[in-house]
C-alpha positions in Angstrom: 96.5 96.3 92.7 96.9 97.1 89.1 94.2 95.4 86.9 97.0 94.2 84.5 98.7 92.2 87.3 96.1 90.3 89.0 96.1 86.7 89.0 93.6 84.3 87.3 92.4 83.2 90.7 92.0 86.8 92.1 90.5 88.0 89.2 87.0 87.0 90.6 87.6 89.6 93.2 88.8 92.2 91.0 87.0 92.0 87.5 84.0 90.4 89.0 83.5 92.4 92.0 80.8 95.1 91.1 80.3 95.4 94.6 83.6 95.2 96.3 83.7 98.8 97.5 80.7 98.1 99.7 82.3 95.9 102.0 85.8 97.7 101.5 84.5 100.7 102.7 84.0 99.8 106.1 80.2 100.7 105.9 78.8 97.5 106.7 78.7 95.5 110.0 78.0 92.0 110.7 74.6 90.8 111.5 73.6 88.0 113.9 73.4 84.6 111.9 71.0 82.0 113.1 72.0 78.5 112.3 69.4 76.3 110.3 69.3 72.5 109.7 70.4 72.0 105.9 67.5 70.3 103.7 68.9 69.9 100.1 66.8 70.0 96.9 67.5 70.1 93.3 65.1 71.0 90.3 65.6 70.5 86.7 66.6 67.2 85.1 69.5 65.1 86.6 72.1 63.9 84.1 73.8 60.8 85.2 76.7 61.6 82.9 77.2 65.3 84.4 76.9 64.2 88.2 80.1 65.8 88.9 78.6 69.1 88.3 75.8 68.5 91.0 78.5 67.3 93.2 80.2 70.0 93.1 77.5 72.5 93.4 76.3 70.7 96.4 79.3 70.5 98.4 80.4 74.1 97.6 76.9 75.4 98.8 76.7 73.3 102.0 80.1 74.3 102.8 79.0 77.9 103.0 75.4 77.8 104.1 74.1 79.2 100.7 70.5 78.6 100.5 70.0 79.2 96.5 72.1 78.4 93.4 71.7 77.6 89.9 74.0 76.1 87.3 73.7 75.7 83.6 76.1 74.0 81.2 76.2 73.6 77.2 78.5 71.5 75.3 79.2 72.2 71.6 76.1 74.4 71.3 73.9 72.2 72.9 72.3 72.8 76.6 73.0 69.7 78.4 72.5 70.5 82.0 70.0 73.3 83.8 69.7 73.1 87.5 68.5 74.8 90.7 69.6 74.0 94.0 68.1 74.6 97.4 69.7 74.4 100.7 67.0 75.1 103.5 65.4 77.2 100.9 62.2 78.9 101.8 61.0 78.8 98.0 61.9 75.8 95.3 64.8 77.1 93.4 64.1 76.5 89.7 66.4 76.4 86.6 64.5 79.5 85.7 64.6 81.4 88.9 66.1 84.7 88.6 69.2 85.9 90.3 71.4 89.2 90.5 74.3 88.7 88.2 76.2 91.7 89.1 79.3 92.3 86.7 78.3 89.4 84.1 75.9 92.6 83.1 79.0 94.2 81.6 79.2 91.8 78.8 75.6 93.1 77.8 76.6 96.7 77.9 79.9 96.4 75.9 77.9 94.2 73.4 75.4 97.0 73.0 78.1 99.6 72.2 79.6 97.3 69.8 76.2 96.5 68.1 75.7 100.3 67.7 79.0 100.4 65.9 78.0 97.6 63.8 75.0 99.7 62.8 76.9 102.6 62.2 75.6 104.6 64.7 78.7 105.3 66.5 82.6 104.6 66.3 84.3 102.9 69.1 87.1 105.6 68.5 84.5 108.4 69.8 85.0 110.2 73.0 82.5 109.4 75.6 82.1 113.4 75.9 80.6 113.2 72.6 77.5 111.4 73.8 77.5 112.3 77.6 77.5 115.7 79.2 80.7 115.7 81.6 80.2 119.2 82.9 81.7 119.5 86.4 80.2 121.0 89.4 80.5 124.9 89.5 84.0 126.0 90.5 85.6 122.6 89.4 87.6 121.9 86.0 87.4 119.2 83.9 90.8 117.1 83.6 91.8 118.1 79.9 92.4 114.2 79.3 89.0 113.2 79.9 88.8 114.1 76.0 91.0 110.9 75.2 88.6 108.6 76.9 87.1 106.8 74.1 84.4 104.0 73.8 87.1 101.6 73.5 88.9 102.8 76.7 85.7 102.6 78.8 85.1 99.2 77.7 88.6 97.9 78.2 88.9 99.6 81.9 91.8 102.0 80.4 89.8 105.2 81.1 92.4 106.6 83.5 90.3 106.2 86.5 91.8 103.9 89.5 89.8 102.7 92.4 92.3 100.6 93.7 94.9 103.7 93.9 92.2 105.7 95.7 89.9 103.5 97.2 87.3 105.4 95.8 84.5 103.5 93.4 81.9 106.3 93.0 79.1 103.6 92.5 79.8 102.8 96.4 80.2 106.4 97.5 76.6 107.6 97.4 76.6 109.6 100.7 80.0 111.3 99.7 78.6 112.4 96.3 75.6 113.4 97.9 77.0 115.7 100.4 79.5 117.0 97.6 76.8 118.1 95.4 74.1 119.0 97.9 71.5 116.6 96.5 69.4 114.1 98.3 69.7 110.1 97.8 68.9 108.0 96.0 71.3 109.4 93.6 71.0 109.5 90.1 73.2 108.7 87.0 73.8 112.3 86.3 74.8 113.1 90.0 77.6 110.6 89.6 78.5 111.6 86.2 78.5 115.5 87.5 80.6 114.5 90.4 83.2 112.5 88.5 83.7 115.2 85.9 85.5 117.3 88.5 87.7 114.7 89.6 91.3 114.3 87.9 92.0 111.2 86.2 95.0 108.8 87.9 96.3 107.8 84.6 96.7 108.9 81.1 93.8 107.4 79.1 94.7 104.1 77.5 97.9 103.7 79.8 96.8 101.6 82.5 94.1 98.8 82.9 92.0 99.5 86.1 88.8 97.9 86.6 86.0 100.6 86.3 82.3 100.3 87.3 82.1 103.7 86.5 83.3 103.4 83.0 80.5 100.9 82.1 77.8 103.3 83.9 79.0 105.9 81.5 78.9 103.3 78.5 75.1 102.7 79.5 74.4 106.6 79.1 76.0 106.4 75.7 73.6 103.8 74.7 70.8 105.8 75.8 72.1 109.0 74.0 72.5 107.3 70.6 69.2 105.0 70.7 66.7 107.5 72.4 66.0 104.6 74.4 66.3 103.5 78.3 69.4 101.4 78.3 67.5 98.3 79.6 65.0 98.6 76.5 67.6 98.7 73.8 69.3 95.5 75.2 66.1 93.6 75.5 65.0 94.6 72.2 68.0 94.5 70.3 70.1 91.7 72.0 68.2 89.5 74.0 64.7 89.1 72.0 66.5 87.5 69.0 67.8 85.0 71.3 64.5 84.1 72.9 65.6 85.5 76.2 62.7 87.3 77.8 63.1 86.6 81.6 66.1 89.0 82.0 65.9 92.7 83.3 67.2 95.5 85.6 67.0 94.7 89.0 65.1 96.4 91.8 67.2 97.5 95.0 64.4 96.3 97.4 61.3 94.6 95.4 62.0 91.4 93.8 60.7 90.6 90.2 58.5 87.3 90.0 60.5 84.3 90.2 63.2 86.2 91.8 65.2 84.7 94.8 65.9 86.7 97.9 69.4 87.6 99.0 71.5 86.9 102.0 74.5 88.3 103.8 75.8 88.5 107.2 76.4 92.2 107.0 74.1 95.4 107.4 74.8 98.9 106.6 73.5 102.5 106.2 70.7 102.8 103.4 71.9 104.8 100.3 68.0 105.2 99.1 67.2 108.1 101.1 68.9 110.4 103.8 67.4 108.5 106.7 70.4 107.0 108.0 68.5 103.6 108.4 70.4 100.6 109.0 69.2 97.7 106.3 70.4 94.4 105.4 73.4 94.8 103.1 71.8 93.2 99.8 68.7 95.8 100.4 70.0 99.2 100.0 73.5 99.4 101.0 73.7 100.2 97.0 71.6 101.5 94.5 70.6 99.1 91.8 69.3 101.8 89.7 72.8 103.5 89.5 74.3 100.1 88.5 72.1 99.1 85.7 74.9 99.0 82.9 77.8 97.8 85.2 76.1 95.1 87.5 72.3 95.7 87.6 70.7 92.7 85.5 68.9 89.8 86.7 68.9 86.3 84.7 68.9 82.6 85.3 71.9 80.5 84.5 70.2 79.1 81.4 69.7 82.8 80.2 73.4 83.5 80.9 74.7 80.7 79.1 72.0 81.3 76.2 73.4 84.9 76.2 77.0 83.5 76.0 76.1 81.6 72.9 75.8 84.8 71.1 79.6 85.0 71.2 80.4 81.8 69.8 80.2 82.6 65.9 79.5 85.7 63.8 75.8 86.3 63.2 73.4 89.2 62.3 73.3 89.6 66.3 77.0 90.5 66.3 78.8 89.9 63.2 82.6 88.6 62.8 83.9 92.1 63.0 82.0 93.1 66.2 83.2 89.6 67.7 86.8 90.6 66.6 86.4 94.1 68.3 85.2 92.3 71.3 88.1 89.9 71.9 90.7 92.4 70.6 93.7 93.0 72.8 93.7 96.3 74.4 96.6 98.6 73.2 99.3 99.5 74.2 98.8 97.4 77.6 98.6 94.0 75.6 98.4 90.6 77.4 99.2 90.8 81.1 102.0 88.8 82.7 99.4 86.4 84.1 98.4 85.5 80.5 95.0 87.2 80.1 93.5 90.5 79.4 90.3 92.4 79.3 88.3 92.6 76.2 85.1 94.2 76.0 83.1 93.1 78.6 84.8 89.9 79.0 88.2 88.4 80.7 90.2 86.9 77.8 92.9 84.1 78.0 94.7 83.0 74.9 95.1 79.3 74.8 96.2 76.2 72.6 99.0 78.2 71.3 97.2 81.4 70.7 94.6 79.7 68.2 91.7 79.8 71.0 90.5 81.5 74.0 89.0 81.1 77.3 86.7 83.9 78.2 84.9 84.7 81.4 83.5 87.1 83.9 82.7 87.1 87.7 80.0 89.1 89.4 79.9 90.1 93.3 77.5 92.1 95.3 76.3 92.0 98.7 73.9 89.1 98.3 75.0 87.5 94.9 77.9 85.8 93.6 78.1 84.7 89.7 80.6 83.1 87.3 80.1 82.8 83.4 82.9 80.8 81.5 83.4 80.0 77.7 86.0 77.4 77.0 88.0 77.4 74.0 87.1 73.7 73.1 83.3 74.1 73.0 82.0 74.2 76.5 80.2 77.1 78.7 78.9 77.5 82.1 77.1 79.8 84.5 76.8 79.5 88.1 74.5 81.8 90.2 74.4 82.1 94.0 72.3 84.4 96.5 75.2 85.3 98.8 78.8 86.2 98.6 79.6 85.9 102.5 79.2 83.8 105.4 81.0 82.9 108.8 83.0 80.1 107.3 85.6 82.4 105.9 85.7 80.1 102.7 86.4 81.8 99.2 83.5 82.2 96.9 85.9 82.2 93.6 86.7 78.8 94.5 83.7 78.0 92.2 85.8 78.7 89.2 88.3 76.0 89.8 86.0 73.5 91.2 83.7 73.5 88.1 86.9 73.1 85.5 87.4 70.1 87.7 83.9 69.1 87.3 84.2 69.3 83.5 87.4 67.3 83.4 85.6 64.5 85.2 83.1 64.1 82.4 83.8 61.1 80.6 81.3 61.1 78.1 79.1 64.1 77.3 75.4 63.5 76.5 74.0 64.3 73.2 70.5 65.7 74.2 69.8 69.4 74.0 67.6 71.2 76.5 67.1 74.6 74.8 63.7 73.7 73.6 62.6 73.2 77.5 63.5 76.9 78.1 63.0 78.9 74.7 60.7 78.7 72.1 
């Protein structure tokens, strides 16, 4: 499926699915599931006027047997709701508990590149090969079109790679890449880049939108090449610290950060962390969080994600008006697709209100998590995070998107309080 033709509903499966290849590759098998009584808990301040959001999260989680969830909502710049939800959870889920956010990470990576352009350290028209070594394996040649893959095209998913045409997302083909290169697992970024530098592009750069985790892996390496810092360090220091966000970090594959939830899946698969061939729980080793840092590796709370989303509300020293205009720019020549939206820089964008406003969003999905971040044209935002993306019910996880829109429309009077000071100094 071409990224320019998917519907708004299926965008959660395409644009947010950092880990779509893991299940699609047939490498994972269902694990036995044990039924457990459902004991519901909620933390954070309940807000009567916003009960529709609590009710939505509860019914959604109970129907799917999700043990941990989180929701944060802002209205006209104010944090009006911050909740943690537990369903037979072994730990109390707080509004500040940390979850993997998968492809919500892309907005951070795109903003890092745009900020470097704002600071005059690169141009979005620069080819990625100016910063990253694209030498292919010995005996293989580089597609001559690779020199046309600019930073604009990386971030707008128009670099020329097409995982849907080939069923090949290199972020989930660790074993194939390791064997081709004769290197051990766990792979490094440089291994994936060397392998992919010997693969032909499927499209002329700029001609077709096709969601590419690999493009964002490359963007993370550009950040490192330009700044001389680890990707995570630059994002924390330059983008998150000015907002007072200190909890966010790149997640780990096996170990958990302090305050991080555990992840669930009905599937198991073969580890990509070494060559042992061991069978592991799907969220813990069937993909490498180290590889996914820039395209899907961040952990955060829902309040952190709406705090991050607030950086895109108006121009500031963090991202000035020129930078924001670049982030929301319509990709050329592909333009707005037939379903009325396009991919900007790290965000999906739908022009609304006669073209004078925009709804922007992203979803994220890996074995063991599902996430959604939405900004609306009329001053709302919300982030919903969950610690699984599959269960035996067969219900869709992308349904949380229309359900939260319904919850927002059910609010008859928005509260005037502001909870930001509870979570940020």
